[in-house]
C-alpha positions as CSV (number, residue, x, y, z in Angstrom):
1,M,0.0,0.0,0.0
2,V,1.5,3.3,-1.1
3,I,0.1,6.7,-0.1
4,P,1.8,9.7,-1.7
5,A,1.6,12.6,0.6
6,G,4.5,14.6,-0.7
7,G,2.8,17.8,-1.7
8,V,2.8,21.0,0.3
9,G,-0.6,22.2,-0.9
10,A,0.3,25.3,-3.0
11,R,-3.2,25.4,-4.5
12,F,-4.8,24.9,-1.2
13,G,-3.3,28.1,0.1
14,G,-3.3,27.2,3.8
15,R,-0.6,27.8,6.4
16,I,0.1,24.0,6.7
17,P,0.1,21.2,4.1
18,K,-3.5,20.2,3.4
19,Q,-2.9,16.6,4.6
20,F,-2.6,17.9,8.1
21,V,-5.9,19.9,8.0
22,R,-8.5,18.3,10.2
23,I,-12.0,17.0,9.4
24,Q,-13.9,16.4,12.6
25,R,-10.7,16.7,14.6
26,V,-8.8,14.1,12.6
27,P,-6.0,15.1,10.2
28,I,-6.8,14.2,6.6
29,V,-3.8,12.0,6.2
30,A,-4.7,10.0,9.3
31,M,-8.3,9.6,8.2
32,T,-7.1,8.3,4.8
33,V,-4.4,5.9,6.2
34,G,-6.9,4.6,8.8
35,H,-9.1,3.1,6.1
36,F,-6.2,1.0,4.9
37,A,-4.8,0.2,8.3
38,R,-8.1,-1.4,9.2
39,H,-8.3,-3.4,6.0
40,P,-7.4,-7.1,6.6
41,A,-5.7,-7.6,3.2
42,V,-3.2,-4.7,3.6
43,T,0.1,-6.1,4.9
44,A,2.3,-2.9,4.6
45,I,1.6,0.8,4.3
46,V,4.2,3.3,3.1
47,V,3.5,7.0,3.3
48,A,5.7,9.3,1.2
49,A,5.7,12.7,3.0
50,P,7.2,16.1,2.2
51,E,10.9,16.0,3.3
52,S,10.3,18.9,5.6
53,H,7.3,17.2,7.2
54,V,8.5,13.6,7.6
55,E,8.7,13.8,11.4
56,R,5.3,15.6,11.7
57,T,3.7,12.9,9.5
58,R,5.2,10.2,11.7
59,R,3.8,11.9,14.8
60,T,0.4,12.3,13.2
61,L,0.3,8.6,12.3
62,S,1.9,7.3,15.4
63,S,-1.2,5.8,16.9
64,I,-1.9,4.0,13.6
65,A,1.7,2.8,13.4
66,R,1.3,1.1,16.8
67,R,-1.4,-1.2,15.4
68,A,-0.5,-1.5,11.7
69,P,2.6,-2.1,9.6
70,L,3.2,1.5,8.7
71,S,6.3,3.4,7.7
72,V,6.9,7.0,6.5
73,V,9.6,7.9,3.9
74,P,10.6,11.2,2.4
75,G,8.7,11.9,-0.8
76,G,10.2,13.3,-4.0
77,R,9.8,16.4,-6.2
78,T,6.8,15.0,-8.0
79,R,3.9,12.7,-7.1
80,Q,5.5,10.1,-9.4
81,D,8.8,10.4,-7.6
82,S,7.0,9.9,-4.2
83,V,5.3,6.7,-5.4
84,W,8.7,5.4,-6.7
85,L,10.4,6.2,-3.4
86,A,7.6,4.6,-1.4
87,M,7.7,1.5,-3.5
88,Q,11.3,0.9,-2.4
89,A,10.0,0.3,1.1
90,I,7.4,-2.2,0.0
91,P,8.3,-5.8,0.8
92,D,9.6,-7.7,-2.2
93,D,7.1,-10.5,-1.9
94,T,4.1,-8.1,-2.3
95,D,1.7,-9.4,-5.0
96,V,-0.5,-6.3,-5.5
97,I,0.4,-2.6,-4.8
98,V,-2.4,-0.2,-4.2
99,V,-1.8,3.5,-4.6
100,H,-4.1,6.1,-3.0
101,D,-3.9,9.8,-2.7
102,A,-3.4,11.0,0.9
103,V,-6.0,13.7,0.5
104,R,-8.9,11.4,-0.5
105,P,-10.1,10.6,3.0
106,L,-13.7,9.6,2.1
107,I,-12.8,6.3,0.5
108,T,-15.0,3.3,1.4
109,R,-14.1,-0.4,2.1
110,L,-16.4,-1.5,-0.8
111,L,-14.5,0.6,-3.3
112,I,-11.1,-0.5,-2.0
113,D,-12.3,-4.2,-2.3
114,A,-13.6,-3.7,-5.8
115,V,-10.4,-2.0,-7.1
116,V,-8.1,-4.5,-5.5
117,R,-10.1,-7.5,-6.8
118,A,-10.0,-6.0,-10.4
119,G,-6.3,-5.2,-10.1
120,A,-5.4,-8.7,-8.8
121,A,-7.5,-10.3,-11.6
122,S,-6.3,-8.2,-14.5
123,G,-3.0,-6.8,-13.4
124,A,-4.1,-3.1,-13.3
125,A,-7.3,-1.4,-12.2
126,I,-8.5,2.1,-11.4
127,C,-11.7,3.7,-10.2
128,A,-13.3,6.5,-12.2
129,L,-16.6,8.3,-12.9
130,P,-18.1,9.1,-16.3
131,I,-18.0,12.8,-17.1
132,A,-21.4,14.4,-17.2
133,E,-20.6,17.9,-18.4
134,T,-19.8,18.8,-22.0
135,V,-16.1,18.9,-22.5
136,K,-14.3,21.2,-25.0
137,R,-10.7,21.5,-26.0
138,V,-9.6,25.2,-25.7
139,R,-6.6,27.0,-27.0
140,D,-5.9,30.7,-26.3
141,D,-9.4,31.1,-24.9
142,V,-11.0,29.8,-28.1
143,V,-12.8,26.5,-28.5
144,E,-11.0,24.1,-30.9
145,A,-13.3,21.1,-30.5
146,T,-16.1,19.5,-28.5
147,L,-15.1,16.1,-27.3
148,D,-17.3,13.0,-27.1
149,R,-17.9,12.8,-23.4
150,S,-19.3,9.2,-23.7
151,E,-15.7,8.1,-23.8
152,L,-14.4,10.3,-21.1
153,W,-14.0,9.4,-17.4
154,A,-12.6,11.3,-14.4
155,V,-10.1,9.1,-12.7
156,Q,-9.8,8.7,-8.9
157,T,-7.7,6.6,-6.6
158,P,-7.2,3.9,-5.3
159,Q,-5.5,2.2,-8.2
160,A,-4.3,-1.3,-7.9
161,F,-1.5,-3.1,-9.8
162,R,0.4,-6.3,-9.9
163,A,3.6,-5.3,-8.1
164,D,6.0,-6.4,-10.8
165,L,4.0,-4.6,-13.4
166,L,3.9,-1.3,-11.5
167,R,7.6,-1.5,-10.8
168,E,8.4,-2.1,-14.5
169,A,6.1,0.8,-15.5
170,H,7.9,3.2,-13.1
171,E,11.4,2.0,-14.2
172,K,10.6,2.5,-17.8
173,A,9.2,6.0,-17.1
174,R,12.3,6.9,-15.3
175,R,14.5,5.7,-18.2
176,D,12.4,7.6,-20.7
177,G,12.1,10.8,-18.7
178,V,8.3,10.5,-18.7
179,V,6.2,12.1,-15.9
180,G,2.6,10.7,-15.8
181,T,-0.4,12.3,-14.1
182,D,-1.2,9.0,-12.4
183,D,0.3,5.5,-12.1
184,A,-2.2,4.0,-14.6
185,M,-0.7,6.2,-17.3
186,L,2.7,4.6,-16.8
187,V,1.2,1.1,-17.0
188,E,-0.7,2.1,-20.2
189,R,2.7,2.9,-21.8
190,L,3.7,-0.7,-21.4
191,G,0.6,-1.7,-23.5
192,H,-1.1,-3.4,-20.6
193,P,-4.9,-2.9,-20.3
194,V,-6.2,-1.1,-17.3
195,R,-9.6,-2.1,-15.9
196,V,-12.0,0.6,-14.8
197,V,-14.2,0.2,-11.6
198,R,-16.9,2.8,-11.1
199,G,-15.8,5.3,-8.5
200,L,-17.7,7.4,-5.9
201,A,-18.8,11.0,-6.2
202,E,-17.9,11.4,-2.5
203,N,-14.3,10.2,-3.1
204,V,-13.2,13.8,-3.6
205,K,-9.5,14.8,-3.7
206,I,-9.0,17.8,-1.4
207,T,-7.1,20.3,-3.5
208,T,-8.9,23.6,-2.7
209,P,-10.7,25.1,0.3
210,Q,-14.0,24.4,-1.6
211,D,-13.0,20.7,-1.7
212,L,-12.5,20.7,2.0
213,R,-15.9,22.2,2.7
214,R,-17.4,19.6,0.4
215,A,-15.6,16.8,2.3
216,R,-16.6,18.2,5.7
217,R,-20.3,18.3,4.6
218,A,-20.1,14.7,3.3
219,R,-18.4,13.6,6.5
220,V,-21.1,15.1,8.6
221,R,-23.8,13.2,6.8
């Protein structure tokens, strides 16, 4: 289990990295990690934290670490670097590696199970939601084309991969100098199919203060 938490939240605009902001008194990163620490199939959790906040992350997750196999490592310059560094701490005999954003705290056990099952069966799986809005490609504030939204999905995490496949995908990306927007993109470059499991609208990634308000409302319900 890899949880990249290496960002410092520049778009969030707060005084502290967004993963330490609290929802109902619980830091977001602790809420997220807790879902996986309680999962019986998870045998190791590695969190990649910003280099300047490694010790703070360890303190924040200390109560979870006492009851689950959890380690915190320094993250890298990009999300992809953070995942790569975290994978180095994953046991070699791991069959499936799950990657989940630290700031998606409203994940459910059912979604985790569905993605992991699909990833174990097919080698690679993601969760996503079909896009409902009309999508246009725009250049210099002018519409170039209207895209067929029936083929477009908004991707979430968790994403689950056969461990050797994910390692190969990252190694190739590093050799080629490619930076992907998610881990599935790197696996796609190998020509391996990626299964899609329907995600959840509530599984929001907290990037802006508006996202935080939305997550807090969802948590209250």
